[in-house]
C-alpha angles and dihedrals in degrees: 000000000000124000127210126233126185118207134178120228128191114237095257093052091045091052091049091049091050091049091052090048093051093047094046098037090231130128124252089249093053093049093047093046090052092048091049092049090051093047093049091048090050090049091051090049093050091047092050091046091052091051095046099043097082090055092045093048090050087058094048100263102134102153136019091258089064090060094044090051092055097045098042 
């Protein structure tokens, strides 16, 4: 079952959305759904990273390069 969501866009954002839709051949709904999925995935990643960082720092992982060094 699909839900409906109404959003307000300023004119510049609306023009940019329409340009993306024309270039990609996708509907506004499809583009917005994809953007929302990406944003929610990024939000989940950032939340997980915040929760894990204290444990990683306790083990000496202070920056991403520390992790890359150990897994490479």
